[in-house]
Each structure stands twice: as structure tokens, then as C-alpha cells.
Backbone bond lengths (Angstrom), bond angles and torsions (degrees), N, CA, C in turn:
res aa  C-N    CA-C-N  psi(-1)  N-CA   C-N-CA  omega(-1)  CA-C   N-CA-C  phi
1 M - - - 1.483 - - 1.552 109.83 -
2 A 1.257 115.23 116.47 1.462 122.63 -176.83 1.562 113.28 -79.36
3 D 1.293 114.24 146.15 1.416 122.47 174.36 1.539 107.96 -110.27
4 D 1.337 116.34 114.96 1.488 118.27 -174.69 1.505 113.55 -64.22
5 N 1.301 118.70 -13.98 1.472 122.15 176.22 1.538 113.50 -91.15
6 C 1.296 117.38 0.38 1.475 121.93 -175.36 1.583 108.13 -105.56
7 I 1.345 115.20 120.90 1.457 117.88 -177.28 1.544 110.40 -65.01
8 F 1.320 119.11 -34.62 1.453 119.56 179.27 1.540 111.04 -71.48
9 C 1.311 119.17 -31.30 1.469 119.46 173.26 1.528 110.02 -64.04
10 L 1.329 115.26 -42.63 1.480 118.96 -179.46 1.560 108.04 -63.94
11 I 1.316 116.47 -45.32 1.504 118.49 -179.69 1.513 110.79 -61.25
12 S 1.325 117.52 -49.52 1.465 121.55 -176.36 1.530 111.25 -64.86
13 D 1.279 115.31 -24.01 1.493 120.24 179.78 1.542 111.03 -89.74
14 G 1.348 117.20 2.11 1.452 120.76 178.57 1.460 116.28 76.96
15 R 1.330 118.14 16.94 1.453 121.35 -174.19 1.579 112.29 -98.07
16 I 1.325 116.02 8.30 1.475 119.22 174.07 1.525 104.35 -122.92
17 P 1.344 116.31 86.78 1.453 121.43 -173.36 1.551 115.03 -59.27
18 S 1.356 115.54 -23.87 1.471 118.01 -178.86 1.507 112.47 -74.97
19 T 1.326 117.58 -13.48 1.458 119.29 177.93 1.572 108.71 -91.99
20 V 1.304 114.34 120.06 1.494 121.10 -178.28 1.573 107.48 -81.99
21 L 1.247 115.02 119.26 1.440 122.11 176.02 1.537 110.17 -83.86
22 E 1.319 115.61 109.23 1.500 120.21 -178.67 1.505 111.01 -74.61
23 V 1.354 116.86 -33.28 1.399 123.88 179.33 1.519 109.79 -140.98
24 E 1.302 120.31 141.63 1.442 124.00 175.08 1.529 108.79 -145.68
25 N 1.364 114.24 131.96 1.446 119.97 172.41 1.507 107.15 -139.97
26 D 1.304 118.60 -168.11 1.472 122.24 -175.98 1.545 110.87 -71.79
27 D 1.328 118.29 -21.49 1.453 120.18 -173.71 1.538 115.33 -104.18
28 F 1.360 118.03 -29.52 1.431 119.17 -175.03 1.564 109.09 -159.79
29 V 1.333 112.23 169.91 1.483 121.36 175.03 1.492 104.64 -125.51
30 I 1.356 114.20 159.35 1.536 120.90 171.01 1.520 107.73 -129.59
31 F 1.321 112.32 134.76 1.463 121.26 177.73 1.537 108.76 -146.40
32 Q 1.295 116.12 168.30 1.484 121.67 178.76 1.520 110.32 -74.22
33 D 1.302 114.02 143.13 1.474 121.71 175.66 1.518 106.54 -72.39
34 I 1.326 116.76 139.65 1.516 117.90 -178.79 1.511 111.27 -80.94
35 K 1.361 120.22 -11.86 1.438 124.13 172.44 1.526 108.09 -122.77
36 P 1.315 117.70 74.60 1.417 117.74 -175.13 1.557 117.43 -63.28
37 A 1.338 117.18 137.09 1.461 122.21 179.67 1.516 112.54 -87.64
38 S 1.349 116.62 -9.61 1.418 121.94 176.00 1.564 105.89 -160.91
39 Q 1.342 114.60 -177.34 1.486 118.06 -175.78 1.506 112.97 -55.07
40 H 1.320 118.94 -37.09 1.468 122.12 178.90 1.541 107.37 -121.68
41 H 1.302 115.34 117.75 1.493 119.56 -178.97 1.587 106.51 -144.73
42 Y 1.335 112.32 111.51 1.458 119.21 -177.33 1.486 110.17 -124.28
43 L 1.323 114.82 156.58 1.453 122.47 179.61 1.537 110.10 -121.85
44 A 1.303 115.93 131.18 1.472 120.57 169.17 1.481 106.57 -99.39
45 V 1.323 116.65 119.31 1.498 122.78 -174.27 1.488 110.07 -120.63
46 T 1.345 114.48 125.82 1.466 119.04 -176.77 1.548 109.17 -67.17
47 K 1.331 116.05 149.56 1.461 120.08 176.65 1.540 108.40 -77.59
48 K 1.323 114.69 -36.69 1.495 116.35 174.64 1.512 108.26 -78.05
49 H 1.311 117.42 140.01 1.452 121.52 -177.40 1.544 111.13 -81.53
50 Y 1.340 113.73 111.20 1.447 121.39 169.07 1.512 103.48 -118.61
51 A 1.299 119.33 135.50 1.446 123.67 -179.37 1.471 112.64 -62.13
52 S 1.309 118.43 -42.74 1.454 124.42 -177.49 1.503 111.89 -164.42
53 L 1.262 116.28 -177.93 1.475 123.62 176.36 1.556 109.51 -60.30
54 K 1.324 117.59 -28.65 1.454 121.11 178.36 1.514 113.50 -63.81
55 D 1.323 118.09 -18.48 1.483 122.74 178.65 1.520 112.52 -81.65
56 L 1.359 117.45 -12.25 1.430 122.42 -177.53 1.556 112.09 -96.10
57 N 1.368 114.58 165.84 1.440 119.29 176.19 1.516 106.70 -139.37
58 K 1.323 116.03 -169.47 1.491 120.43 -174.53 1.499 113.78 -60.54
59 S 1.403 117.50 -23.32 1.429 119.73 -179.88 1.519 112.14 -69.71
60 H 1.338 117.31 -14.57 1.471 123.38 -177.79 1.545 112.99 -93.81
61 D 1.362 116.58 4.73 1.427 118.93 -179.67 1.523 114.17 -55.61
62 S 1.299 115.29 -39.59 1.502 119.12 -178.68 1.513 111.53 -68.27
63 L 1.361 118.08 -31.76 1.456 120.62 175.54 1.520 109.92 -64.79
64 V 1.316 115.94 -46.49 1.491 121.20 -179.97 1.570 108.89 -60.11
65 Q 1.353 116.51 -41.56 1.468 119.33 179.26 1.512 110.76 -64.96
66 L 1.330 117.39 -44.04 1.441 120.73 179.87 1.575 110.81 -63.91
67 M 1.278 118.90 -37.56 1.468 122.38 179.33 1.558 106.89 -66.56
68 E 1.298 118.63 -47.60 1.436 121.09 177.97 1.546 114.63 -58.25
69 N 1.355 113.85 -46.18 1.419 119.28 179.90 1.552 113.15 -65.27
70 A 1.292 114.99 -36.08 1.503 119.22 177.16 1.514 110.59 -67.22
71 L 1.358 116.05 -40.23 1.451 119.22 -179.80 1.549 110.34 -66.00
72 K 1.335 115.53 -41.78 1.452 121.44 179.31 1.543 109.15 -62.68
73 D 1.322 115.35 -45.22 1.490 119.11 -179.71 1.535 110.87 -63.08
74 L 1.336 117.60 -37.52 1.439 121.34 177.81 1.521 110.61 -63.03
75 L 1.382 117.51 -49.09 1.423 119.32 179.07 1.496 111.35 -58.63
76 V 1.320 118.97 -48.32 1.466 123.07 -178.69 1.579 107.23 -58.98
77 S 1.309 118.70 -41.41 1.465 117.34 -178.54 1.510 112.95 -65.89
78 K 1.342 116.81 -17.73 1.427 121.81 178.44 1.568 111.34 -97.85
79 G 1.336 114.95 8.43 1.465 120.62 179.72 1.467 114.35 73.58
80 V 1.352 117.20 28.69 1.463 122.43 -177.66 1.530 109.32 -108.15
81 S 1.287 117.37 131.76 1.429 120.35 -179.18 1.563 109.66 -75.49
82 V 1.334 113.71 136.64 1.462 118.59 178.88 1.546 111.06 -86.32
83 D 1.349 114.47 -7.51 1.485 119.63 -179.78 1.533 112.78 -64.11
84 D 1.318 115.26 -29.16 1.477 121.81 -178.89 1.558 111.16 -113.60
85 A 1.282 112.45 34.82 1.490 119.79 -177.70 1.549 109.85 -110.51
86 L 1.324 115.66 154.86 1.453 124.56 176.04 1.488 106.89 -119.22
87 F 1.348 117.35 131.96 1.424 121.44 175.91 1.533 108.90 -128.68
88 G 1.347 115.30 130.01 1.477 115.92 178.81 1.510 113.97 177.64
89 F 1.350 112.33 -171.64 1.486 120.64 -172.35 1.533 107.74 -131.90
90 H 1.355 114.54 146.25 1.494 121.08 168.65 1.539 107.09 -86.61
91 L 1.262 116.08 151.72 1.449 121.47 176.39 1.562 108.80 -112.44
92 P 1.375 117.01 152.80 1.410 119.22 177.79 1.523 112.53 -62.09
93 P 1.264 118.56 147.56 1.473 130.02 1.56 1.470 115.26 -88.33
94 F 1.378 117.93 20.16 1.449 120.33 -170.77 1.525 111.77 -98.64
95 I 1.336 118.31 36.65 1.459 121.85 177.34 1.515 107.48 -121.28
96 T 1.344 115.60 137.71 1.409 121.09 -177.32 1.508 111.38 -84.10
97 V 1.350 118.44 -32.58 1.439 123.36 176.84 1.525 105.74 -118.58
98 K 1.307 116.44 117.10 1.470 120.91 -177.63 1.557 111.84 -76.84
99 H 1.300 114.72 63.51 1.473 120.83 177.63 1.553 104.23 -148.47
100 L 1.299 116.34 131.37 1.458 120.20 -176.65 1.508 112.23 -53.15
101 H 1.336 112.46 125.54 1.528 117.28 174.14 1.515 109.36 -151.72
102 M 1.342 112.16 138.24 1.479 119.13 176.91 1.526 107.45 -100.39
103 H 1.346 114.48 136.51 1.427 121.85 177.23 1.531 109.91 -93.20
104 A 1.304 114.51 144.36 1.507 122.93 170.26 1.502 104.07 -128.90
105 I 1.330 117.18 115.89 1.468 123.49 -175.48 1.521 108.27 -126.51
106 S 1.361 112.68 129.11 1.469 117.22 179.94 1.537 108.25 -156.33
107 P 1.323 116.73 145.18 1.423 128.33 -9.88 1.552 113.25 -74.77
108 R 1.280 114.53 135.66 1.437 121.73 -179.68 1.497 112.92 -59.22
109 T 1.308 116.07 -36.68 1.491 122.88 -176.00 1.491 110.46 -71.76
110 Q 1.282 120.70 -14.89 1.492 122.50 178.54 1.527 113.87 -100.96
111 M 1.326 116.53 10.53 1.457 120.08 175.96 1.531 110.64 -69.58
112 T 1.339 115.07 145.07 1.492 118.48 175.09 1.535 109.77 -66.91
113 F 1.302 115.71 166.28 1.502 121.23 -178.68 1.574 106.84 -59.88
114 L 1.355 115.70 -43.85 1.527 117.02 -178.01 1.498 109.67 -65.53
115 S 1.315 119.77 -41.74 1.490 122.40 178.19 1.518 110.10 -62.38
116 K 1.312 117.18 -40.42 1.480 120.44 177.68 1.495 110.13 -60.67
117 M 1.328 118.06 -36.19 1.470 120.75 178.24 1.545 111.72 -71.96
118 I 1.334 115.85 -43.68 1.470 119.14 179.44 1.486 113.56 -63.77
119 F 1.369 116.44 -36.28 1.458 120.48 -173.07 1.558 111.03 -107.72
120 R 1.319 113.69 20.31 1.513 118.58 178.89 1.535 108.97 -75.80
121 P 1.340 116.34 128.18 1.438 117.53 176.03 1.576 110.71 -53.16
122 S 1.305 116.34 121.85 1.472 121.94 -169.44 1.500 109.38 -165.99
123 V 1.316 115.21 -162.96 1.488 119.99 177.28 1.519 110.45 -70.83
124 W 1.343 116.00 -21.86 1.485 118.83 -176.79 1.577 114.98 -102.85
125 F 1.356 114.06 -14.03 1.456 117.25 179.60 1.532 108.66 -135.30
126 K 1.304 118.33 122.24 1.482 123.97 -176.96 1.565 107.33 -110.51
127 T 1.319 115.68 127.36 1.509 119.22 171.82 1.509 104.73 -66.27
128 V 1.325 115.10 168.23 1.406 120.74 -179.16 1.532 110.73 -61.48
129 D 1.367 116.41 -42.69 1.454 118.94 178.37 1.523 111.28 -60.95
130 E 1.334 117.79 -43.10 1.463 119.64 176.66 1.508 112.88 -63.94
131 A 1.326 116.61 -37.96 1.505 121.57 177.68 1.503 111.34 -64.06
132 R 1.343 117.19 -38.30 1.490 120.71 179.98 1.537 109.95 -69.65
133 I 1.308 118.18 -36.03 1.478 121.10 175.86 1.500 108.27 -65.82
134 Y 1.337 116.70 -45.88 1.489 121.37 177.07 1.513 111.72 -55.39
135 L 1.352 115.95 -47.21 1.504 120.03 -178.65 1.507 110.84 -66.47
136 S 1.282 117.68 -36.70 1.483 120.13 -178.84 1.565 113.81 -61.52
137 Q 1.311 114.71 -18.13 1.478 120.14 -179.61 1.537 111.88 -96.75
138 K 1.266 116.56 -0.41 1.490 120.82 -177.61 1.576 110.32 -108.73
139 E 1.228 115.70 132.69 1.518 122.16 177.29 1.490 110.82 -82.10
């Protein structure tokens, strides 16, 4: 269900033609982040509007896995190693767009100091593995 006031809903619905969708399926789209933290920075954005990871539960584990796999496949298709990549989610209130999105950032070692702080695994940023543990504990 799209929210007409949400930029990610508009993008995932194909209503922002200037945003190139690298990947699209029934559940999510993938496109480049407009403020990249490294040379390759993509977002997997769900088509259904969830405000954040906190809106999901253990039944969404497969969605998270599909998003991660699609981001990894995209990076590999562009000749980018996933060994030096970071995959994860920001948690409220540390999200700029309140719509669930997974970051894929590579190479992680070339991120600026500020980007390393913003995307540092912490209370505000969860890696995919941390996110899956978090979801496994939610009914």
C-alpha cells in the first residue's frame, strides 16, 4: 500500500522516472542512493510501505534474505566484491526516509570517516545479520 507523501513509495511505484530502477520484483526495487557513502551504494526498498525494521517480525525474515541476496547479486553483476560490502538498516529515529530500506555499500574500506560513523553497526544501524536476530525475537 503506497503512501503518496513517501518518496520511496513513489519511487517503488515507478512514479519518479528520473530514478533508475536497477532491480524490480513484486516485493521491492533497488536503486542508487542519492548520497552515496562509497563508490557503490544501493538501496533495496520494499513496495509495501513499512516505516522501518521495527514494523517487521520473524515472518519477514525471507523478505530480508531476498533483499540481501538481490543486493549482493547486483553488486556482483557490476563486478563489485561483496567481501568488502556492508548491508544493513537504520533504526528510528536515525532514518531520513521513514520507509523500510536496506543499504548495500561497497567498498566499505573506502567510506569516509563520517560515513563510517553513520553506518557503523550500533543502536542506530543494524547489519543484516543483526536485523535477522532482532526479527527472530519478534512475533
